[in-house]
N, C-alpha and C positions, 0 to 999 in steps of 0.2 A: 504494500500500500504506500503510495506516495503521500507523504505528510510533511509537516513543517521543515525539519532539518534535511529532508531529501530534495528540497526545492533547488533550482539552479542557483549557483552562487553569482552574485553581481560581478560584472566585469567593467572595467573603465573603457571609455571610447578611445579609439586609436588616435593619438596625437600626431600631427605632422612631424615627420622626421624621427619618430620614436621607433624602438625595436620591438616588434610585436611579441616576440617570445618572452619579453620581460613584463608584459602588461598584466598578467594574472598574478596577483599578490598571493603568496602562500597563506593559507588560513591556519591559525593555531589549532592544534588538535586537542580537544577537550575530553573529559571523562564521558560525557554524553555521546561524543562521536564514537569512542571505543565501544560503548555499550550498544549503540545502534549497529555498528559494524559486526560485533560479536553475534548479535541476534540474527543478522542477515546471513552470516556464514553458518551459524548453527542451523538455521532453518534450511538453507540450501543443502547441507549435509544430510539432514534428516529426510529430506524429500527425494533424494536420489533413488532410494529403493522403491519409491511409489511410481516412478515413471511420470511422463507428462500428464496423462489423464488424472492420476491420483494427486499430483502436485497442484493441478488446476482446481480440483475439487477443494483442497485445503485453502487455496488462495481465494476461492469464491466465498468460503466461510469467513475468512479474515476480512474480505471486502464488505460483507454484510455487517460486520461489527463496526467498520468505518462509517457506514450509513446510519446504523442504530445498534447500540446506544451511544457510540462515541461521537457521532455527528461531525466528522472531520470535513469541513467545508461543505456540509450538506446544504446550507442555505444558498451558497454560491451555485452549486450544481442545480438545485431545484429552480432557482430564479432564472438561470440561463436557459434551461430547457423550456421553461414556461414562455420565455420571450421568443425563443427560436420556433416554438410550436404553439402559437396562441390558440389554435383550434382544439388543442387537447384539454380535457377536463383535469382538475387538480389531481384526481386519483391516478390518471394515466401518466401525468408528469412525475408523480412520486414513484410509480412503478418503473418508469424509464430510469430515473435517478438511482433507485435501488439496484437495478440490474447493471447500471454502469459501474457501481462500486464493486459488484461481484466480478464483472469483467476485468476491472483494473486489478483486483486481487489475483485473478487467474493469470493475467499478463505478467505481473510481478513474479509470481512463483515459476512460471514457464521460463522467464528470462534468467532466473537464478539457476535453473538447470542447464542452461546452454553450454557451459564449459564441459559438461559430462556427456554431451551428445556427439556422435560421429556425424560426418557429412551426410552419410546415407540416412541416418535417423532424422536429421533436419529436413532433408528432401522429402522423406516419407510423411512428414507432418502436413504436407500440402496435397490436398485431394484434387485441386484444380489450379492450373496456371493459364491465364488468358492473356494474349498479347505479347508473349515472349518473342515472337517474330519482330515486333516493333523494336524491342531492345536490341536484338541482334542486328537489325537493319540500320538503326541509328549508330550503333557502335562501328559498323563496317564503313561508315563514312570517314572515319579516322580523326574525328574532332572531339572524341570523348563523349560523355553524356551527363547531363544534369538530371538527376532523378529526384523528384519532389514528392513528399507525402505529408501526412499529418498524424496526430496522435489518435489513430483509428485502428481497430483490430489489434493485432500484436505487431507493432512496428519494429521491435527488436528482432523478432523471428524473420521478418521480411529481409532485414539486412543480412542475417545469418544465411538465409536461403541464397542470396546473391553470391556470397562467398562460397557456399557449398557447391554451387553450379560452376565455380571456377572463374567467375568474373573478377577482374582487378577492381575492387571496390573500396572507396573511402567514404566515411561518414563525417559530417560536420556536427559537432556536439558542444553543448555548454558544460562547464564545470558544475558539479553538484556542491551544495553547501557543506556537506560532510566530506572532507578530503579523503578519508579512508574508503568510503563508499564510492567516491569518484574514481579512485585508482582501481578499485575492484571492478567497477563497470567498464572502465577502459580496458583492463586486462581481459575481461570476458569478451568484449568485442574483438580484441586483437587475437584471442585464441581461436575464434571461429573464422579468422582470415580477413578481418576488416582493418583497414588503416583508419585511425582516429585523428581527425583534424579538429582541434579545439577552436572555438569561434574567434578567439583573439588573434589567431595566426592565419585565419582563413583567407584574408586578402592576399597573402603571399603564397600560401600552399595550394589553394584550390586551382589557380591558373596552372601551376606546375603539374598537378594531377591530371587536369583536363588535357593539357598539351601532350602528356604521355599516354593518352588514350584510356584513362581510367573512368569508371563510373563514380560520380560524386553525389552522395545522398544528403538531402536536407529535409528537416521537418519544418513546415512553413506556416504553422498556426500558433506561434508564440512570438510576440513583438520583440524585435531587436532594438538595439540602442541607437538613439539619435537618427541620423540620416540613413541608417541601414534599413529603415522601414518606410512604408507608404500606407495610404489609407484606401481600402477597397471594401466593397460590400460583402458581408458574410451573414447569411440569414436576415437580410434586409437592413442590417445595421453596419455602419462604417467601422471597420476593425483595423487596428494597426498591424501590419503584416510584413514579414521580411521580404526585402526586394533583392537580396543578394543573388539568388539563383537567376533572376531575370537579367540583372546587370552582367553577371558572368557569361550568360548565354549570348548576349548581344556582343560583348567585347571579345569573346573567344570563338564566336561563330559555332557554339555548341548547341545541339538539339536538347529539348526539354521533354521529359516523359513523366507523367504522374503514375505513382505506384500505390496501390491500395491493398491492404491485407485484411480480409474479412474472416471472422470465425464462423464456421458452419455448424449446423445442429449436431453433426457427427462428432464435433470436437476437433476436427482437422480444419484446414484453412484453404481459402481461395485467394490467390495472388493475381491481381489484374493490372495491366499496363495500358496507358492511354496517352497518345501523343498530344503535346500542348503546342499551339501555334506560337511562333516567334516573329511578330511583325517587325518590319524595318522601314519606318516612314522617314527616318532621319532625325526625328525629334526624340532624343533619348528618354526624357522623363515620361513622355506619352507612351512610348513603346514599352518602357519598364512597367508602368501602371497597367497597361493592357495585358501583359504577360502575367503579372501578379494576380490580376482579377480573374484571368482564365484558369490558373491552377487552383485558386481559391474556390472558384465556382465548381470545379471537378470535385474538390474535397467536400464541399457542401452536399453535392449529389450523393457521395458515399455515406456521409453522416445521416442524410435523410433516409437512406435504405436501412441503416442499422444504428439508430441513435443511441442505443444502449451500449454500443461499443466505442463511444467517443469519450475523450477526457474532459468531461464537463466540470471537473473540479478545478481546472485552471481558469483564472479570471480572463477570459478571452477579450472582453470589452472593458478592461480595467482603465485603459487610456481613453480620454475624450478627444475627438478630432477637433482641429481648429475650425473656426466658424465657416471658412470657405469650403470645408470638406464635410461638414456635419450632415448636409442634405444632398451632397453630391453623389454621383454614381459613375462607375466605369463599366462600360460594356465589355463582358468577357468575350 
């Protein structure tokens, strides 16, 4: 379960002429950090014998505790679901929220098991893969690939699947507030074959990865810092959204593909890929906004199909848009 101390750690904006590798300040490790880390490692060890289905069931139970009685960000989740789906009655909204906590618990426990799974076992978790030919065709162009997604389904398993299929894949990630958990999650991703690029060095390392023909994955539904975000519609409300993938795509001539991982009733997963248009009108800001709106629109489509699989606990509309964007819209 993602809670207080597991939130992303704040990072400072990149200053002109500064060295990106030095921008993330080390966080002092506290007793609380060690306790949280020990609980995570202990839980991961205990779950190995249960396999992915058993671990997911335990995670669902933990998630239900987060919804009730612990009520971790429950008001945030319920409010955002109600605003996103105004046609739903309060009892339907509560049911979606409860199931989203169960799903988040499953996702957390499945992710904890990743280091113990072989590539064949990771691939076997996916019952359906749709649009893989799009990934192969875009990569064959020789300009790398920007792969965008959101906190929908099990995004960590999606990255592991790419590595299991042998793709040269990198993922852009934020640091976690708990440095011990942060290192553990980074090692977990690296063990399954992913290169981790932390966001404070992305400006330098993403172009290098793309030019070498790699797939670079971004989660695009949590606001970035300062000029790294723009405002586009998400469920009818302007949301501050990362613009980095769009900027990189235009400057590096890289294709953009949306990747969505959905949990199926069987407990296995469906991985789907959809090309995102990259317009080039010559007006950079307009083109960036159009691309960001396009991949945000695809994400919204995925969330509407399975709202209980989305991370509603994150304050997606925490930031208020400036007056000139409050009622604006960008056509995807």
